[in-house]
DOSELUM-787272 format. One record per residue (C-alpha): x, y, z; residue in one letter. Coordinates in steps of 0.1 Angstrom, whole numbers. Layout:
<atoms>
     px     py     pz  residu
      X      Y      Z       A
...
</atoms>
This chain:
<atoms>
     px     py     pz  residu
   -810    627    618       X
   -778    608    615       X
   -749    622    637       X
   -717    633    616       X
   -694    615    639       X
   -715    582    630       X
   -712    589    594       X
   -672    593    598       X
   -672    558    616       X
   -689    544    590       X
   -668    558    562       X
   -635    547    582       X
   -651    512    589       X
   -656    507    550       X
   -623    519    542       X
   -607    494    567       X
   -625    467    556       X
   -618    476    518       X
   -581    477    528       X
   -582    443    544       X
   -597    428    515       X
   -575    444    487       X
   -543    430    510       X
   -556    397    510       X
   -561    398    475       X
   -525    407    467       X
   -514    380    490       X
   -535    354    474       X
   -529    366    437       X
   -501    388    430       X
   -473    371    454       X
   -479    334    438       X
   -475    350    404       X
   -443    368    414       X
   -430    334    429       X
   -437    318    395       X
   -419    346    375       X
   -389    340    397       X
   -388    306    391       X
   -393    312    355       X
   -365    335    354       X
   -342    312    372       X
   -352    285    347       X
   -346    308    319       X
   -309    317    332       X
   -303    281    334       X
   -315    274    297       X
   -292    305    289       X
   -263    287    304       X
   -272    257    286       X
   -275    276    253       X
   -241    291    257       X
   -226    258    269       X
   -244    243    235       X
   -229    272    212       X
   -194    266    226       X
   -197    230    217       X
   -211    237    183       X
   -180    262    177       X
   -156    236    190       X
   -175    212    166       X
   -175    236    137       X
   -137    243    141       X
   -132    208    142       X
   -151    199    114       X
   -133    228     95       X
    -99    214    101       X
   -110    179     92       X
   -124    194     59       X
    -92    210     55       X
    -71    179     61       X
    -93    160     41       X
    -90    185     11       X
    -52    184     16       X
    -53    146     15       X
    -73    146    -18       X
    -50    171    -34       X
    -20    148    -25       X
    -40    120    -40       X
    -46    135    -71       X
     -8    146    -72       X
      0    105    -66       X
    -26     97    -92       X
    -11    119   -117       X
     24    109   -109       X
     13     74   -113       X
     -2     81   -146       X
     28     97   -157       X
     47     64   -147       X
     24     43   -163       X
     28     61   -196       X
     65     60   -194       X
     64     21   -185       X
     40     15   -213       X
     61     36   -238       X
     94     17   -228       X
     73    -21   -228       X
     62     -9   -265       X
     98      1   -274       X
    111    -30   -262       X
     83    -51   -278       X
     91    -35   -309       X
    129    -42   -305       X
    125    -78   -294       X
    133    -89   -330       X
    165    -73   -328       X
    178    -94   -304       X
    194   -129   -314       X
    207   -153   -293       X
    244   -149   -292       X
    261   -176   -266       X
    252   -201   -244       X
    265   -216   -211       X
    257   -246   -188       X
    262   -252   -150       X
    258   -280   -131       X
    249   -288    -98       X
    250   -317    -70       X
    219   -339    -62       X
    194   -322    -43       X
    214   -289    -42       X
    211   -254    -55       X
    247   -245    -43       X
    270   -231    -69       X
    303   -251    -73       X
    336   -235    -80       X
    333   -248   -116       X
    298   -234   -120       X
    314   -197   -107       X
    340   -200   -131       X
    316   -209   -160       X
    296   -179   -152       X
    326   -156   -150       X
    338   -165   -183       X
    303   -158   -195       X
    301   -122   -180       X
    336   -114   -192       X
    325   -122   -229       X
    297    -96   -226       X
    322    -67   -219       X
    311    -37   -240       X
    277    -49   -247       X
    251    -24   -242       X
    215    -42   -252       X
    214    -77   -240       X
    197   -101   -216       X
    202   -132   -201       X
    177   -159   -198       X
    183   -186   -172       X
    165   -221   -174       X
    165   -243   -142       X
    164   -282   -143       X
    161   -309   -123       X
    166   -351   -124       X
    136   -371   -122       X
    145   -382    -87       X
    117   -368    -64       X
     82   -356    -70       X
     76   -333    -98       X
     66   -304    -77       X
     97   -307    -56       X
    118   -308    -87       X
    101   -276   -100       X
    107   -259    -70       X
    144   -269    -70       X
    150   -261   -107       X
    136   -225    -96       X
    161   -223    -68       X
    187   -233    -91       X
    182   -203   -113       X
    177   -181    -88       X
    213   -190    -71       X
    226   -183   -106       X
    210   -149   -110       X
    218   -140    -74       X
    255   -145    -81       X
    255   -126   -117       X
    237    -95    -99       X
    256    -97    -65       X
    292   -105    -78       X
    290    -89   -113       X
    266    -62   -108       X
    243    -70   -137       X
    213    -52   -134       X
    182    -72   -121       X
    162    -65   -151       X
    186    -80   -176       X
    184   -116   -160       X
    153   -135   -165       X
    147   -170   -149       X
    124   -197   -153       X
    123   -231   -135       X
    113   -261   -156       X
    117   -291   -131       X
    124   -324   -148       X
    106   -314   -181       X
    132   -310   -210       X
    158   -333   -197       X
    193   -330   -213       X
    194   -368   -212       X
    166   -389   -211       X
    186   -422   -198       X
    181   -435   -160       X
    218   -438   -154       X
    238   -416   -129       X
    255   -398   -156       X
    224   -389   -173       X
    211   -375   -140       X
    240   -355   -133       X
    235   -339   -168       X
    200   -330   -161       X
    207   -311   -128       X
    220   -280   -145       X
    209   -242   -155       X
    211   -234   -189       X
    220   -196   -199       X
    211   -180   -230       X
    225   -147   -241       X
    204   -125   -262       X
    221    -91   -278       X
    209    -65   -301       X
    244    -50   -304       X
    255    -48   -341       X
    288    -62   -332       X
    277    -95   -318       X
    247   -101   -344       X
    262   -132   -354       X
    252   -160   -327       X
    278   -181   -312       X
    276   -210   -289       X
    299   -219   -263       X
    307   -256   -254       X
    292   -263   -221       X
    316   -280   -195       X
    308   -316   -183       X
    295   -319   -147       X
    321   -331   -125       X
</atoms>
């Protein structure tokens, strides 16, 4: 017969062995899992921080995009307004042009004048200024008129150079009429013809002097000046 004391000892030993096994299992299984959970939680915290930073950046980007979109909308609105204004201006200019073309037949040549230049020069002489002063004075009171200036040169030099020289001479006359007499720029039209259309086709010095000139043609649609007259051009000095 087994003694009660021995049975108690065996039960106690068995319980001790079971307890040791359980602690060892926990140490080998549960604790590593807890470590991994802690690492995962740390990673999750880092990820949450990155997500918060990403969200902040996205919010900033969205705000910037909204601002850019607003500015783009404002720019488009201004462009539309400018386009509309340009359309209005084009319409007005087209109407004015059509009216001008319609009225061209009303304009008649009413007077002419000629100013002369020194060789290879586009400077106005005193005589040329006096002739232009007389021409402008004759147009006092005229409302509908314009001037056509034709610059010329003699045949000395290349055709290209003479063309540029004739243009400069016509420009010098226009500059004087606009700057000194206040004629509106749109009333004065210029054209350089170079050595084409000479006043005298001769080869003498006198012929060349006649060709260094600017012809001024005055056109008017005023009823008071409907009869064309022509002033006698002064001779070159």
